[in-house]
DOGU-259951 format. One record per atom (N, C-alpha, C, O): x, y, z. Coordinates in steps of 0.2 Angstrom, whole numbers, plus 5000, padded with zeros to 4 digits. Last residue first. Layout:
<atoms>
XYZ/...
</atoms>
This chain:
<atoms>
496550495327/496050515331/496050465337/495650475342/497550415320/497750475324/497250495329/497450525334/496650315315/497150295320/497350355324/497450355330/495950395305/495650365311/496050345316/495950355322/497050435297/496650485301/496250455306/496250485312/497250305292/497850335295/497450395300/497750405305/496050275285/496250235291/496850265295/496750265301/496150375275/495550375280/495750335286/495650355292/497250335268/497250405271/496750405277/496850435282/496750215263/497350215268/497450285271/497550285277/495750255255/495650205261/496150215266/496050215272/496350325246/495950365250/495750315256/495750345262/497250235240/497550285243/497050325248/497250335254/496250145234/496650125239/496950175243/497050175249/495650235225/495250215230/495650185236/495550195242/496750255217/496450315220/496050295226/496050315232/496850125212/497450155215/497150215220/497350225225/495650115205/495850065210/496350095215/496350095221/495850215195/495350215200/495450175206/495250195211/496950155188/497050225191/496450235197/496650255202/496450035183/496950035188/497050105192/497150105198/495450085175/495250045180/495750045186/495650045192/496250155166/495750195170/495550155176/495450185181/496950045161/497350095164/496850145168/497050155174/495949975155/496349945160/496749995164/496749995170/495550065145/495050045150/495450015156/495250025162/496750065137/496550125140/496050115146/496050145151/496749935133/497249955137/497050015141/497250025147/495549935125/495649885131/496149915136/496049915142/495950025115/495350035120/495349995126/495150015131/496949945110/497050015113/496550035117/496650055123/496249835105/496749825110/496949895113/496949895120/495449905095/495149865100/495649855106/495449865112/496449955086/495949995090/495649965096/495549995101/496949835082/497349885085/496949935089/497049945095/495849775075/496149745081/496549795085/496549795091/495749865064/495149865069/495449825076/495249855081/496949825058/496849895060/496249895065/496349935070/496549695055/497149705059/497149775062/497249785068/495449705047/495349675053/495949685058/495849705064/496149745035/495649785038/495549765046/495449805050/496949635033/497249705034/496749755037/496949785042/496049535031/496449535037/496849605038/496849615044/495549575018/495149565024/495549575030/495349605035/496749565010/496349625011/495949625017/495849675020/497049425012/497449475014/497149545015/497249575020/495849365006/496049355013/496449405016/496349435021/495949404993/495349424997/495549415004/495349455009/497149344990/497149414989/496549434993/496649484997/496849204991/497349234995/497249314995/497349345001/495749194981/495649174988/496149214993/495949244998/496549224970/495949264972/495749254979/495649304983/497449114970/497649184970/497149234973/497249274977/496549004969/496949014975/497149084976/497149114981/496149034956/495649024961/495949044968/495749074972/497349024949/496949084949/496449094954/496349144957/497648894950/498048944954/497649004954/497749044959/497248764946/496748814947/497048874952/496748894957/498648674953/498148684948/497648734951/497548744957/500148744959/499548714961/499048724955/499048784952/501548804959/501348734956/500748704959/500748644960/501348924971/501848884967/501448814965/501248784969/501149094974/500749034973/501148984969/501349004963/501749224984/501849184978/501549114979/501649074984/501549394989/501249324989/501549284983/501449314977/501949514999/502149484993/501949414994/502149374998/501449675007/501349595007/501549575000/501349604995/501549815018/501649775012/501549705012/501649675018/501049965026/500949885026/501149865019/500849895014/501350085037/501450065031/501449995030/501849955034/500550205048/500750125047/500750115039/500350135036/500950335059/500850315052/501050235051/501550215054/499950405072/500450355070/500350335063/499750325061/499850555082/499550505077/500150465075/500750485075/500350655090/499850615093/499550565088/499050525090/501150725082/501450675086/500950625089/501150575092/501050785067/500550775072/500850715077/500650655075/502150785058/501850845060/501350845066/501150895069/502450645056/503050695057/502750765060/503150805062/501850515066/501650565061/502150625062/502250655067/502950385070/502550445072/502350485066/502850495061/502750225062/503150285063/502650335066/502150345064/502850055058/502450105062/502950165064/503550155066/502749945045/503149995049/502750045052/502250075049/502649775040/502349835043/502849875046/503249855050/502649645028/503049695032/502649755034/502249785030/502549475023/502249535025/502749585029/503149555033/502449345012/502949385016/502649455017/502449495012/502049185009/501749255011/502249295015/502349275021/501949064998/502349095002/502049165003/501949204998/501348894994/501248964994/501749004999/501848975005/501948764993/501348784989/501248864989/501048884983/502948745001/503048724994/502448744990/502548734984/502548795013/502948845009/503148815002/503348854998/501648755023/501448755016/501948795011/501648825006/502248855035/501848795033/501648805026/501548865024/502848975038/503348915038/502948855037/503248795037/502549145032/502349075034/502849025034/503349025030/503249285040/503149245034/502949175036/503049155042/503449465044/503149395045/503149355039/503049385033/504149605052/504149555046/503849495048/504049465054/503949765058/503749695059/503749655053/503449685048/504749905066/504649865060/504549795061/504849755065/504450055073/504349985074/504249945067/503849965064/505250195079/505050155073/504950085076/505350065080/505950305086/505250295087/505050255080/504550285077/507350315088/507050345082/506250335081/505950365077/507250255101/507650325100/507350355093/507150415094/506650135101/506350185105/506650255104/506350305105/506350025089/506850075091/506550135095/506250175092/505949855088/505649925091/506249965092/506749955097/505649735077/506249775080/505849845082/505649875078/505149565075/504949635076/505549675079/505949645083/504549425066/505149465069/504949535069/504749565064/503649275066/503649355066/504249385069/504449365075/503049135057/503549165061/503649245060/503549265055/501649045057/501949105055/502449125059/502349135065/500748895053/501248925058/501548985054/501748975048/499148815053/499748845050/500148885055/499848905059/497848695052/498248745056/498948755053/499348715050/497348615043/497048675043/497448725047/497448785047/497648465034/497848515039/497548585038/497548605032/497348385023/496748395028/496948445033/496548465037/497948395007/498048395014/497448405017/496948445015/498048434993/498148364995/498348365002/498748325004/497748544986/498348544989/498548474993/499148464995/496448514982/496948534977/497648524980/498148504977/495748474993/495848424988/496348444983/496748404981/495748604999/496048545003/496248484998/496748454998/494948674990/495648694991/496048634994/496648614992/493748614992/494048604986/494748624986/495148594982/493448645006/493548575004/493948574997/494348524996/494248795011/493648765008/493848695006/494448685005/494948825027/495048815020/494448775017/494248725020/495048925039/494448895036/494548875029/494248915025/496548905048/496248925042/495648885041/495548825042/497248955062/496848905060/496448935054/496048975055/498948985068/498349005064/497948945062/498248895060/500149035079/499748975076/499149005074/498749035077/501649115078/500949125078/500649065075/500849035070/503149155087/502849105083/502049105083/501749095089/504349285087/503749255089/503449205084/503549205078/505549385093/505449325088/504849285091/504949255096/506149545095/505649495097/505549445091/505449465085/507149675101/507049625096/506649565098/506749545104/507349845104/507049785106/506849735101/506549755096/508849935105/508249915101/508049845104/508349805105/510049975111/509349995114/508749975110/508249985113/511249945106/510950005104/510250025107/510050085106/511349815110/511749865113/511549935112/511649985115/509649745111/510349745108/510749805111/510449845115/508649645120/508849715119/509549715117/509949695120/507549505116/508149535119/508249615117/507949635112/506749365114/506649435115/507249465119/507349435124/506049215107/506649255109/506449325109/506049355105/504749155106/505349115105/506049155108/506449115110/503249165112/503849205111/504449165111/504549135116/501749115103/502349095108/502949135106/503149145101/500049115102/500649155101/501149135106/501049135112/498549045094/499149045099/499749085097/499849095091/497649075085/497449035091/497949025096/497849005101/496949175073/497549165077/497449135084/497149165088/495649185069/496049125066/496749115070/497049065069/495049295075/494949225078/495349175075/495449125079/495249445074/495649395071/495649325075/496149305078/494349515082/494349525075/494749475071/494649465065/494549475096/493949445092/493949465085/493549435081/496249425099/495749475098/495149455094/495249405090/497749375107/497149365103/496749425104/496749465108/498649495098/498349435099/498349405106/498849415110/499349625101/498749625097/498349555097/497749555096/500349675109/499849635112/499249625108/498649615110/501149745100/501449685104/500949645107/501049585109/500249845097/500449795092/500749735095/500749675092/500149915109/499549875106/499749825101/499449765101/501349975109/501149935114/500549885112/500549825114/501250055097/501750005097/501549955103/501649895102/500250145100/500150095095/500650035095/500449975094/500850215111/500250175112/500150125107/499950065108/501950275104/502050225110/501450185112/501450125113/501250355095/501650295093/501750245098/501750185097/499550395098/500250405099/500650345097/500350285098/498250385086/498550365093/499250385093/499550375088/497550365074/497450425078/497650405085/497250425090/498450315060/498150285066/498150345071/498650375073/498350305043/498550345048/498150325054/497450315054/499250195031/498650215035/498850265041/499450265043/499550135015/499850175020/499250205024/498750235021/499450065003/499350035009/499750075015/500150045018/499350084989/498950124993/498950095000/498450115004/500349994983/500350064981/499950104986/500150164988/499949874988/500549904991/500549974989/500750014993/498749854980/498749864987/499349894990/499249934995/499349844967/498949904968/498849914976/498749974978/500049724969/500349784967/500049844969/500249894971/498949634972/499449654977/499849714976/499949754980/498349634960/497949664966/498449674971/498349734975/499349584952/499049654950/498649684957/498749744958/499649464957/500149514957/499849584956/500049634959/498349404955/498549414961/499149464962/499149514966/498149404941/497749444945/497949454952/497949504954/499749424932/499249384935/498849424940/499049484942/500049564920/500249524926/499649484928/499049494926/499849574902/499649594909/499849544914/499849484913/500649644890/500649584893/500449594900/500849624904/500049744877/500249734884/500149664886/499649634885/500249834862/499949784865/500349774872/500949794873/499750004858/500349954860/500049904864/499649914868/498650084855/499150084850/499750024852/500050004847/497750064866/497550044859/498150034855/498249984851/498450114877/498150054878/497950024871/498049964870/498850234873/499350184875/499050114875/499350074872/497650294872/498050294866/498550244867/498750204863/497150294885/496850254880/497250244873/497250194870/498050384891/498050314893/497750264888/497950214887/497750504885/498450474884/498450394886/498750354883/496450524889/496550504882/497250474881/497350434877/496750554903/496350494901/496450474894/496550414892/497450664904/497750604907/497450544904/497750494903/496750774901/497150744896/497450684898/497750644894/496150804914/495750784908/496150744903/495950684901/496950834925/496350804926/495950774920/495450734921/498050914921/498050864927/497450824927/497550764930/497650984910/498250934909/498250894915/498550834914/496551054916/496451004911/497050954910/496950894908/497351144924/496851104927/496651044922/496650984924/497951214914/498351174918/497951124922/498151064923/496951284908/497251234904/497751184908/497751124907/496551374918/496151324916/496451264912/496351204913/497851404930/497551414924/497051354922/497251304924/497751414947/497951364942/497551384935/496951394936/497351534953/498051504954/498251464949/498751464946/496051564951/496551624951/497251594951/497751634950/495451444953/495451474946/495951524945/496251534940/495351424967/495951394963/495951414956/496551414953/494151474971/494751514972/495351494968/495851524967/493251384968/493351434963/493951474964/494251504960/493951214973/493551274974/493751334969/494251334966/493851064970/494151114966/493851184967/493451204963/493050984978/493650954975/494151014972/494751004972/491951044984/492250984987/492950964985/493350934988/491551144975/491951164981/492251104985/492651114989/490851074965/491551094964/491951114970/492551104970/489750954965/489951014969/490651034969/491051004973/489550884953/489150884959/489150944963/488650974964/490650904945/489950914942/489450924948/488950954948/491650874954/491650934951/490950954948/490751014950/491450734955/491350784961/491350854959/490950894962/491750694942/491150684945/490950724951/490450754951/493050744940/492550774936/491850754939/491350794938/493750654949/493750724949/493150764946/492850804949/493350524945/493150554952/493150624952/492750664955/493950514932/493250504933/493050534940/492450574940/495350544935/494950584930/494150574931/493850624931/495750454945/495850524946/495350564941/495050614943/495450334939/495050354945/495150424946/494650454948/496350334928/495550324927/495150354933/494750384932/497550334935/497350384930/496550384929/496250444929/497450214942/497550274946/497350334941/496950374944/497350114932/496850124937/496850184940/496350214942/498550154924/497950154921/497350154926/496950204926/499650144933/499550204929/498850204927/498450254928/499650014940/499650084943/499350134939/498850164941/499449904932/499349894939/499249964942/498849974947/499749934919/499149894920/498949894928/498349894929/500950004919/500450024916/499749994918/499250034920/501849924927/501649994929/501050014926/500650054929/501849804919/501649804926/501449874928/500849884931/502449854907/501749824907/501449824914/500849834915/503649894911/503249944908/502549914909/502049954911/504149774916/504149824921/503649884918/503249904922/504249694904/503749674910/503649734915/503149744918/505149784897/504449774894/504049754900/503449774901/506449774902/506049834903/505349824902/504849854905/506949664896/506949664904/506449724906/506149724911/506949694883/506549634885/506449634893/505949604896/507849794882/507149814882/506749754884/506149764887/509049714884/508849774889/508149794888/507749794894/509049634873/508849604879/508749654885/508349644889/509649704863/508849714864/508649674870/508049684872/510849674860/510749724865/510049734867/509849774871/510749584849/511049564855/510949614861/510849584867/510249664839/509749614842/510049594849/509649574853/510849834842/510849774839/510349724842/510149734848/509849994843/510349944846/510349874842/509849864838/508950074839/509650094838/510150044840/510750054840/507650024841/507850054835/508550054834/508850044828/507549974854/507349934849/507649954842/507749914838/507950094861/508350034862/508249984856/508649954853/506850174859/507550194856/508050134856/508450124852/505850104865/505850114858/506450134855/506650104850/506350104879/506250044875/506250054868/506550014864/506250244881/506950214882/506850144878/507350124874/504850274880/505350304875/506050264875/506350254870/504350194891/504150184884/504650214879/504850174874/504950264901/505150194900/504950174893/505350144890/504150384900/504950384899/505250314898/505650314894/502950344902/503050364895/503850374894/504150364889/503050314916/502850264911/503050284904/503350244901/503450434922/503850374922/503650324917/504150294914/502250514919/502950534916/503450474916/503850464912/501350434926/501250444919/501950464916/502150434911/501850454940/501750384937/501750394929/502050354926/501750594941/502350564942/502350494938/502850474935/500350604940/500750644935/501450614935/501750604930/499850534951/499750514944/500150544939/500350514934/500350624961/500650554961/500450524954/500950494951/499450724959/500150734958/500550674957/500950664953/498250664962/498350694955/499050704954/499350694948/498350634975/498350574970/498450604963/498750574959/499250714987/498750724981/498850674976/499350664973/500350704995/499750684997/499150684992/498550664994/501350764988/501350694988/500750664991/500550614990/501450904991/501150884985/500950804985/500550784981/501550865009/501650915003/501250894997/500650874998/501650785020/501650755013/501750795007/501850775002/500950905031/501250835030/501150805023/500550805021/500951065023/500851015028/501150945026/501450935021/500951135011/501551135015/501551095021/501951085025/499751135006/500251105002/500851095006/501351065004/498851205015/498851125015/499451095011/499651045013/498951335010/499351315016/499351235017/499851215019/499151334992/498751334998/499151315004/499651285003/500151434982/499951374984/499551384991/499551434994/500751554978/500051534975/499751474977/499251454976/501951564984/501451604986/500751594983/500251614986/502651464977/502451454984/501851494986/501451474990/502251454960/502551484965/502251474972/501651454972/502351304951/501951354953/502251384959/502551354964/503151194946/503351264946/502951314948/503151374948/502351084947/502851094952/503151164952/503351194957/501551104936/501251094942/501751114948/501651144953/502551114926/502051164927/501751164934/501651214937/503050984927/503451044928/503051104929/503251144934/501950914922/502150904929/502650954931/502550984937/501750954909/501250964914/501450954921/501250994926/502950904904/502850974904/502250994909/502351044913/502850774905/503450804909/503250884909/503450914914/501750744897/501750724904/502250764908/502150784914/502350794885/501750824887/501650804895/501550854899/503450704883/503550774884/502950814887/503050854891/502750584882/503250594888/503350664889/503350694894/501950594871/501650584877/502150604883/501850624888/503050614861/502550664863/502150664869/502050704873/503650484863/504050544864/503550604865/503650644870/502550404858/502850404865/503250464867/503150484873/502450444845/501850444850/502150444857/501850484861/503650424840/503450494840/502850494845/502850544849/503650284841/504150314844/503950394845/504050424851/502550244833/502550234840/503050274844/502850294849/503150294820/502550324823/502450314830/502150354834/504350214819/504350284821/503750314823/503750354828/504050044826/504250094821/504150164823/503950174829/503549964836/504349964835/504550004829/505150004827/501949954829/502449934834/503149934832/503349904827/501249984818/501550034822/502050014826/502550054828/500649874812/501149914808/501449964812/501949994809/499849824822/500449784821/500949824816/501549814816/498849864832/499249914828/499849874826/500449904828/498249764839/497749814835/498149854831/497949894826/498449614843/498849664841/498549714836/498449704830/497349564857/497549564850/497949624848/497949684851/497849494872/497649564869/497849564861/498449554860/498449384877/497749384875/497549444872/496949444870/499849414878/499449414884/498749414883/498349434887/499949464862/500349464868/499849464874/499449514875/499749404845/499449424852/499949424857/500449384857/499549434828/499949404833/499649444840/499449494840/
</atoms>
C-alpha cells in the first residue's frame, strides 16, 4: 500500500509498538540535546549569543526546535492511534498532514543542510564554522548531537514511516516563508519612504501603473494607504491557452499601514484579476533592527492557490519562480529608490547652498 506515491517500506511497523518506541526515543533524544544546548551557562557562551536574535539566529538551534516539534507530533499521533477509538482517530488524521508538511518542507531540508554544510565547512576550515575555542565550551558529544545525529534520525523517519508530500508549490512557498526575513542596511524611516515610492523602477518593469485610491491618517496617527497596481505579465502562449484568455494586464490591490510611533509598516497585497484561477496573498512587515537602529528588518510572506487549471504543476512552478524572482527584485528596487532619494537630497542641498551663497553675495554687493 502507498501514500503519496511512496511505497510502504515498513507495513508491519506502522501503527504498532516498534514505531511508537522509535518515535518516543527520537523525541526524547531531540529534547535532551535541545535542553543540553539551552542549558549551557551564560558564562560559557560567546558574546554573539546575546546580540540580536540570541540563539534563534543559529540554524542549528532552529533545526533542534523543528526536530523536537516533529517527533513530539509523531508521538501524539502514535498514542492517539493506539489508545483511542476509531471515532477519536480523526484527531490523528488532522495531525498527519501537519506532520508530513513539517517533515518534508522544513525538518528534512533544514536538517540535511545543517549537517552537510557544517561538516563540509569544518573539513575545509573549522575556524569558519566551529573554532577550536568552542571545544572547551561544547563537549564533543554535544557537537555531534547538534550536527551529526540529526541526519540519521531524519532517514530513520523517512524509511520507517510513509509520508504524503505536499504539492511542489506549497513546499516551495513553505520553505520560502521559513527563510524570508531580510536585513536592509538603512534606517526604518528611509526604507519606509522608499517602499511608498517603490514603483516605477527598472527592476520591476511589469508594474506599469500605480493609482492611490485612498490615503488617510487615523486618530492614533497611523497612515493608511489603499493603492491599485497595474501589472503587465509576460505570460507564455501555452499558459494563455490553458486559462483561456489573451489578457496580460492584471490588477493588484495593496493596503499599507505605517505606524510612526511603533515604527512599523505592514503592507498586504492580493490580486483582483484571475481570482477564479489563482490567488496570491502577500504580506511584508518593515521594523527597525532592535539593536542596530540604522538597519531595518523585512519579513515577507506569500500564499498562493492555483484553482482548477489543467497542468497545475507547471503553473505552480511558474508562479513559484516568479515570486522568488520578484522578491529579489523588490529588495533591489528598494536599494535603487533609496539611492535615488539620497541623490535628490544631495542635489537639493547643493542647490540650496548655491542659492544662499548667491543671495548673500547679492546682499553684500548692494551694501557696497
